[in-house]
VMD Tcl script that builds the backbone (N, CA, C; Angstrom):
set m [mol new atoms 132]
animate dup $m
set s [atomselect $m all]
$s set {name element resname resid chain x y z} {
  {N N GLN 1 A 201.811 94.558 -59.326}
  {CA C GLN 1 A 201.854 93.840 -59.645}
  {C C GLN 1 A 201.211 93.321 -61.369}
  {N N LEU 2 A 199.684 94.161 -60.769}
  {CA C LEU 2 A 198.881 94.197 -62.390}
  {C C LEU 2 A 199.638 95.293 -63.495}
  {N N LEU 3 A 200.184 96.472 -63.165}
  {CA C LEU 3 A 201.055 96.611 -64.177}
  {C C LEU 3 A 202.251 95.903 -64.400}
  {N N GLU 4 A 203.193 95.020 -63.671}
  {CA C GLU 4 A 204.073 94.500 -64.488}
  {C C GLU 4 A 203.404 93.235 -65.123}
  {N N THR 5 A 202.402 92.649 -64.778}
  {CA C THR 5 A 201.546 91.717 -65.611}
  {C C THR 5 A 200.906 92.426 -67.120}
  {N N GLN 6 A 200.804 93.733 -67.142}
  {CA C GLN 6 A 200.211 94.209 -68.356}
  {C C GLN 6 A 201.535 94.250 -69.213}
  {N N ARG 7 A 202.437 94.765 -68.810}
  {CA C ARG 7 A 203.992 95.197 -69.285}
  {C C ARG 7 A 204.334 93.450 -69.949}
  {N N MET 8 A 204.161 92.633 -69.314}
  {CA C MET 8 A 204.810 91.166 -69.246}
  {C C MET 8 A 203.839 90.812 -70.757}
  {N N LEU 9 A 202.396 91.126 -70.782}
  {CA C LEU 9 A 201.282 90.715 -71.673}
  {C C LEU 9 A 201.539 91.771 -73.253}
  {N N GLU 10 A 202.662 92.648 -72.681}
  {CA C GLU 10 A 202.892 93.572 -74.226}
  {C C GLU 10 A 204.087 92.945 -74.892}
  {N N MET 11 A 204.635 92.529 -73.983}
  {CA C MET 11 A 205.797 92.084 -74.281}
  {C C MET 11 A 205.897 90.520 -74.941}
  {N N ILE 12 A 205.211 89.651 -74.560}
  {CA C ILE 12 A 204.655 88.447 -75.200}
  {C C ILE 12 A 204.149 88.375 -76.602}
  {N N GLY 13 A 203.089 89.344 -76.467}
  {CA C GLY 13 A 202.228 89.421 -77.625}
  {C C GLY 13 A 200.988 88.469 -77.528}
  {N N ASP 14 A 200.976 87.691 -78.496}
  {CA C ASP 14 A 199.885 86.893 -78.447}
  {C C ASP 14 A 200.584 85.003 -78.510}
  {N N HIS 15 A 201.214 84.907 -77.317}
  {CA C HIS 15 A 202.173 84.003 -77.336}
  {C C HIS 15 A 201.197 82.798 -76.706}
  {N N PRO 16 A 200.990 81.274 -77.686}
  {CA C PRO 16 A 199.505 80.459 -77.086}
  {C C PRO 16 A 199.556 79.954 -75.769}
  {N N ILE 17 A 200.377 80.229 -74.962}
  {CA C ILE 17 A 200.945 79.710 -73.478}
  {C C ILE 17 A 200.558 80.511 -72.926}
  {N N MET 18 A 201.934 81.431 -72.876}
  {CA C MET 18 A 201.852 82.601 -72.031}
  {C C MET 18 A 200.701 83.354 -71.873}
  {N N SER 19 A 200.064 83.958 -73.041}
  {CA C SER 19 A 199.019 84.785 -73.111}
  {C C SER 19 A 197.946 84.589 -72.240}
  {N N VAL 20 A 198.167 83.419 -72.174}
  {CA C VAL 20 A 196.283 82.545 -71.355}
  {C C VAL 20 A 196.522 83.147 -69.889}
  {N N SER 21 A 197.804 82.702 -69.459}
  {CA C SER 21 A 197.935 82.425 -67.972}
  {C C SER 21 A 198.007 83.633 -67.658}
  {N N LEU 22 A 198.763 84.757 -68.594}
  {CA C LEU 22 A 198.860 86.076 -67.561}
  {C C LEU 22 A 197.722 86.607 -67.847}
  {N N ARG 23 A 196.697 87.018 -68.875}
  {CA C ARG 23 A 195.554 87.284 -69.086}
  {C C ARG 23 A 194.794 86.883 -67.715}
  {N N GLN 24 A 194.826 85.565 -67.333}
  {CA C GLN 24 A 194.275 85.319 -66.092}
  {C C GLN 24 A 194.479 85.917 -65.054}
  {N N LYS 25 A 195.800 86.096 -64.872}
  {CA C LYS 25 A 196.475 86.799 -63.850}
  {C C LYS 25 A 195.727 87.931 -63.674}
  {N N GLU 26 A 195.794 88.866 -64.697}
  {CA C GLU 26 A 195.247 90.434 -65.142}
  {C C GLU 26 A 194.240 90.460 -64.376}
  {N N LYS 27 A 193.549 89.497 -65.108}
  {CA C LYS 27 A 191.490 89.629 -64.772}
  {C C LYS 27 A 191.325 89.428 -63.236}
  {N N GLU 28 A 192.046 88.490 -62.359}
  {CA C GLU 28 A 192.333 88.502 -60.789}
  {C C GLU 28 A 192.938 89.421 -60.183}
  {N N LEU 29 A 193.586 90.287 -60.762}
  {CA C LEU 29 A 194.489 91.449 -59.872}
  {C C LEU 29 A 193.443 92.093 -60.214}
  {N N LEU 30 A 192.609 92.728 -61.522}
  {CA C LEU 30 A 191.619 93.500 -61.770}
  {C C LEU 30 A 190.458 93.527 -60.494}
  {N N GLU 31 A 190.045 92.337 -60.233}
  {CA C GLU 31 A 188.819 92.033 -59.386}
  {C C GLU 31 A 189.488 92.014 -57.531}
  {N N GLN 32 A 190.104 92.158 -57.459}
  {CA C GLN 32 A 191.195 92.132 -56.479}
  {C C GLN 32 A 191.482 93.459 -55.733}
  {N N LEU 33 A 191.456 94.117 -57.237}
  {CA C LEU 33 A 191.655 96.085 -56.946}
  {C C LEU 33 A 190.193 96.520 -56.756}
  {N N GLU 34 A 189.273 95.965 -58.028}
  {CA C GLU 34 A 187.613 96.173 -57.519}
  {C C GLU 34 A 187.352 95.862 -56.300}
  {N N LYS 35 A 187.435 94.793 -55.972}
  {CA C LYS 35 A 186.461 94.411 -54.496}
  {C C LYS 35 A 187.650 95.260 -53.666}
  {N N SER 36 A 188.520 95.311 -53.553}
  {CA C SER 36 A 188.755 96.333 -52.340}
  {C C SER 36 A 188.640 98.409 -52.623}
  {N N ARG 37 A 188.217 98.390 -53.541}
  {CA C ARG 37 A 187.600 99.687 -53.645}
  {C C ARG 37 A 186.505 99.514 -53.422}
  {N N SER 38 A 185.587 98.901 -53.923}
  {CA C SER 38 A 183.937 98.510 -53.051}
  {C C SER 38 A 184.318 98.408 -51.668}
  {N N THR 39 A 184.740 97.772 -51.230}
  {CA C THR 39 A 185.178 97.778 -49.820}
  {C C THR 39 A 185.283 98.785 -48.927}
  {N N ARG 40 A 186.705 99.813 -49.584}
  {CA C ARG 40 A 186.692 100.572 -49.267}
  {C C ARG 40 A 185.613 101.722 -49.067}
  {N N LYS 41 A 185.125 102.105 -49.902}
  {CA C LYS 41 A 184.077 102.632 -50.211}
  {C C LYS 41 A 182.808 102.391 -49.076}
  {N N THR 42 A 182.408 101.166 -48.224}
  {CA C THR 42 A 181.325 100.627 -47.836}
  {C C THR 42 A 181.857 101.276 -46.716}
  {N N LEU 43 A 183.133 101.558 -45.983}
  {CA C LEU 43 A 183.462 101.606 -44.756}
  {C C LEU 43 A 183.639 102.852 -44.356}
  {N N LYS 44 A 183.576 103.936 -45.680}
  {CA C LYS 44 A 183.306 105.205 -45.697}
  {C C LYS 44 A 181.789 105.728 -45.039}
}
mol reanalyze $m
mol bondsrecalc $m
mol representation Tube
mol addrep $m
């Protein structure tokens, strides 16, 4: 999902409406990824 979102951002550029929502989605996905990485480290 993260790669797909980043590709969409590349395609739309600085579109005033679409880029805002896609950047928010990208941020949320990165936060989820980081959270899962830290959880995995804690379990080890």
